[in-house]
LOBAPA-564894 format. One record per residue (C-alpha): residue in one letter; z negated, x, y. Coordinates in steps of 0.5 Angstrom, whole numbers, plus 2048, in hexadecimal, padded with zeros to 3 digits. Each point is the difference from the previous one (the first is absolute). Layout:
N
AZXY...
end
This chain:
447
M8227DE83FK8087FE7FFS801807800L7FB8017FBR8037FB7FBK807802801N7FE8087FEF7FC7FD7FAK8067FC7FEE805806801L7FA8047FCL8017FC7FAR807801800Y7FF8077FDP7FE8007F8S7FC807802A7FC7FC805V7FE7FA7FCI7FE8057FAG7FC804805L7FC7FA803V7FF7FD7F9M7FD8077FEI7FC800806L7FD7F97FFI7FE8037F9L7FC805803V7FD7FC805I7FE7FB7FAV7FD8067FCA7FC802806A7FD7F9801Y7FE8007F9A7FD806800M7FC7FF806I7FE7F97FDS7FE8027F9I7FD806801P7FD801807Y7FF806803E7F98027FFD8017FE7F8A806805800I7FD805803V7FA8007FBF8057FF7FAW804806802R7FA805802G7FC7FD7FAG8028047FAE7FE8007F9E7F97FC802V8057FA803W8068017FBY7FC8017F9Q8047FB7FDN806803801P8038067FCK802807803N807802802V8047FA7FCP8077FD802P8017F9802A8007FA7FAW8077FF801F8028067FDN7FF7FD7FAW8067FC801F805806800T7FD8047FAE8007FE7F8K7F98037FFK7FB7FB803Q7FA803804P7F97FD800E7FE7FC806S7F9801803F7FC7FA800L7F87FE801I7FC7FB7FBN7F97FE803E7FC7F9800K8057FD805T8068017FBG8027FC7FAE8008057FBF7F8801801N7FB7FD7FCK7F9801801Q7FA7FD7FBV7F9801801T7FB7FF7FBE7F8800802N7FB8027FBS7F97FE800D7FD806802G803800807S8068057FES8077FD7FFI8078027FDI806800805S8078007FDL806802804T8077FF7FDY806802804T8077FE7FCF807803802D8077FF7FDY803807800Q807800800Y802807803D8048067FDD7FC805803F7F8801800P7FC7FF806Q7FE805805E7F87FF800M7FB7FA7FEI7FA7FF803L7FA7FB7FFY7FC7FF807F7F97FE7FEK7FB7FD806S7F97FE7FDT7FA7FD803F7F98017FDA7F9802802A7FD8067FCK8048017F9N807802800P8057FB7FCF8038037FAA8087FF7FFS8048017FAI808800800T8057FE7FBW807800800V8047FB7FCT8078017FEP8067FB7FFD7FF8017F8E7F87FF801R7FE8077FFQ7F9801804I7FF807803R7F9802803L801803806G7FA802803D7F97FE802L7FD800807R7F9800804L8027FC806E7FE801807S8017FB806A8078037FFN8048037FBT8078037FFY8038017F9R806803800F8048007F9S803807801Q7FA804801D7FC7FE7FAQ8018067FCK7FC7FD7FAL8057FA800K806806800T7FD8037FAK8007FA7FCL8077FF802A8028067FDG800804807I8057FB803D7FF7FD807P7FC7F97FFQ8057FD805I8068027FBG7FC8007F9L7FD7F9801F8077FD800L8028047FAP8007FD7F9E7FD8037FAE8068047FET801807803N807800801V8017FA805T800802807E8017FA803P7FB7FB802V7FE7FA7FCK8027F9804G7FC7FA7FFI7F97FE802Y7FA805802K7F97FE801V7FB804804M7F97FE7FEA7F9802803T7FA7FE7FDI7FA801805V7F97FF7FET7FB7FF806W7F88007FFE7FD7FC806P8027F9802G8047FF806E8048067FFD808800800V8068047FFN8077FF802A8068057FFE807800801F8068037FCV805804804L8078037FCH804805804G8077FF7FEK806804802V8037FB805F7FD7FC806G8027FB805V806800804A7FF807803G7FC8047FBT7FA804802D7FF807803L7FB8067FEQ7FA7FC803R8027FA7FCR8027FC806D8057FB800L806802804K8017F9801I7FB800806A804806803L8077FD7FFL7FE7F9803W7FC803806G805805801V8057FB803P7FB7FD806V7FE807802A8088037FFL8027FA804A7FB800805F801807802G807800800L8017FA804L7FA802805A803807801A8077FD801L7FE7FB805G7FC805804T805805800S8067FC802I7FC7FC805L7FD806803T806804800M8047FB804V7FA7FF805F800807802A808801800A8007FA804T7FB802805G803807801A8077FE801W7FD7FB805Y7FB804804G8048077FFG7FE806804W7F98037FDV7FF7FA7FCD8068017FCG800807800L7F98007FDI8027FC7FAQ8068047FFR7FC806800I7FB7FD7FBT8067FE7FCE8038077FFV7F98037FEN7FF7FB7FBL8078017FDV7FE8077FEL7F97FE7FDP8008007F9F7FE7F97FEL7FE8007F9S7FC806801I7FC7FD806L7FE7FA7FBV7FE8057FBM7FC804805V7FD7F9802G7FE7FE7F9T7FD8067FEF7FC802806Y7FE7F9804S8017FA7FCR8047FD7FAS7FF7F9802I8067FC800W7FF7FD807V7FF807803I8078027FCL8037FA803G7FE802807V803807800T8067FE7FCI8027FB806L7FE805805L8048057FDS8067FB7FFI8017FE807F803806804T8068017FBG807800801Q8007F9800I7FD800807K806804803T8057FB7FDL7FC7FA803R7FF803807A808801800A8017F97FFF7FA7FD805M804805805Q8067FB7FFV7FC7FA800K7FC802806E8077FF804S8027F97FET8017FB805Y7FA7FB7FDI7FB806801E802801808A7FF7F8800A7F98017FEK7FF805804A8027FC806Y7FC7FA7FFG7FA805800A7FE8017F8S7FB8067FFN8028067FCW7FC7FE7FAR8037F9800L807803800I7FE8057FBF7FD7FB7FBL8047FA801Y807803802L8018067FDI7FC8007FAP8037F97FDR807803801M7FF8057FBV7FC7FC7FBP8067FF7FCT8018077FFL7F98017FEI7FF7FB7FAP8058047FBG7FD807801L7F97FC800V8017FD7F9S8048077FDS7FA804802V7FB7FC7FCP8018047FAT800807803F7F97FE802V7FE7FD7F9F8038077FDL7FC804805E7F97FD7FEA8028007F9S802808801L7F9801803A7FC7FD7FBV8048047FBL7FE806803G7F97FE800L7FF7FE807G8007F87FFD7FA7FC802P7FB8017FAT7FE7F9800L8067FC7FFP8047FF7FAT807802802W8078027FCG7FF807803K7F98017FDV8027FD7F9I806806800N7FB805803D7FB7FE7FAA8068017FBF802807802V7F9802801N7FE7FE7F9G8078027FDA8037FA7FEL807803800Y7FE8057FBK7FD7FB7FCG8057FB800Q7FD7FB804Y8067FE804Y7FE7F9801W7FA803805I805803804L8067FB7FFE7FD7F9802P7FE802807A806804801V8047FA7FEL7FC7FC805L801805806M8088007FEF8007F8800T7FD800807G804805803L8067FC7FDA7FE7F9803F7FF803807A8078047FFL8047FA7FEL7FD7FC806G801805805F8078027FEA8027F9801L7FC7FF807D804806802R8077FD7FFI7FE7FA803F7FD803807N804806800P8077FD803R8048067FDL7FE7FF7F9R8017F9801E807801802A8018057FA
end
């Protein structure tokens, strides 16, 4: 513990180490927040749900904070239903058992562009006769535009842009544009102000009810934007943090510890044991690492745990095992080893309590520095389409962006957001690893 405190104080002398530690702490906090606020089961459902889960979101739009950097303020998406303050519902019951339900949705539109889409989702409960709905649009200057009439089923979706009669009424202009234009034909910007969507519904029997929610799909959304399936990219960006840290740390720990154990075992026993370990290492050095992982992902399994296991297995017998073996051969001849053998210490006790602890300080910098390597490896496999299909990860987001032509469509946010997080993670561990190397490597400390 005394040595640990000394090394930690020494570590804090390096600004790069402090910055790296702060960055890693941020990643750990974000990972904890992601797992607590969005449990694993919910994250999987959200990410694989598609449009039936994300129907309230627009397609392929950048984050809402893009408006901070543009002169033209793009509309943000919003939802109005019975749980929001902009909704008003009035029910008038008639003596014959029928009733009139008035639904009013009010919103203040203060944007410089037109929305992507507007939709009304109706949910009805009735026995035999279908309710009838009439929809009206009210502009800020109190103009009323009759949108259409609907015979309601248990569930109806009215998409403004798909109403061809309404489009004809608006002189061929798409409804999501024409409904925001003034009566003057030479104006091409939306009229700002208070708009209303009014639905008047007639039900025919007692106990019948109709509710609806109004969704306006804007051209910006949330803190991370959306993809082609309307999924909120925030889910993948948040959950990509614990996945990346878990994969990187487990792979780095597993590889470093097992490499040291095999190197120490070979150096101590020598003979055929050492020869076998060296021959396996030499064969493994010529094997195509990435190609094997691609084959495993293609022909066997893309589970992240399978990929992790194969990664550790292929990373044990590398050139590092020869370097450590040479160091263990020197430590093996130390006097304290001879003393331990004299009082009858077993071979495994000598390996794990005398040989390996002596080399642990040299292991720590390499372990920390190797974490980004494995994080980038997992992301690279996902970009190639070999990532775990059930997990929302940074590499999967980049893969989806490439597959759907994000670069050609100018949707750079779709690629840049996970790429920046990957670089942030790599930089954090690299800064800490460099500082640890200077502390534990005497030659660098003297330099």
